[in-house]
Steps between C-alpha positions, in 0.01 A plus 500: 500500500540283186817670405653431842369138514269581805181308553232603745417269785137633498215309341186627334234598758250225544206519743301179553188506699516233773183412682601450855321581835565849620411721794136585441456730795407857424824688552546817300808574284625797714823509302309573179819478286668792688848346476694813610420589863669804649608331821680181605277213615186669383431207267665155521424253223555124490465188296643162458660319206627154441862375452615151416739373773645152467219405255214614729305823514587753779389848544639845557291761688602871477386800707583816295469863612354693205667821620847388388429142362715367781451137617423536875476124524532194285453136595507174316350158586361170378135611562297767322429680824509875531518484875875500443476858378491671840750276677809682598406840349765744606284804500243607764170357373322795649652710227329308226168678393383275213570136406391416135494150344302328229217277598694177522383255761842490656445854629182403683614350824454563876868624552484773237159610633637521854799707381277739313281530808771527767711755317193691350617444143229564243446209262467550123429238233531517120180464304430135417688387187689828450878464503539867428396595856816329624714601201815602694539161674411314180771685308747442794434129475544507124851655558582249769394200294679625186822618655537291812302182480521397136877501468555309836440154624412480868590164673350592834284753683807605698680582172196704359481686839876582492492613137199722573712676764765603252 
């Protein structure tokens, strides 16, 4: 890389423990780091990350099928609210067998609970304080921030949404 004048956009891995409230309910980790299911929609993972838009924090939420790592839904908004996750999903929600997230408080809300119950989707949560249980989505967000967010300046939420589509 040095000979060709190439510089990596990646940084050294840093993990800082943040003491934030999380979902304290007893929900098992059914995914159990089995990141390669044999069938589509057997396991869907999700998380949120932050992006600066016009000097303010906004959030991106992804729903990813572990079978082929395809985004089945993304959304962005001003509020750290995971209820955006299932809005306008283009697949039949009855096909989804497992929904796995970390224990962030944004994933504990009435709307998500109703979706899980209505469509009989099994809920799975990472162990408290263990980012490795949600490693695929964490790695995806690392790529998104490094390759997509860092080199761009977003002047509006509309621009962020349009750039995500491409």
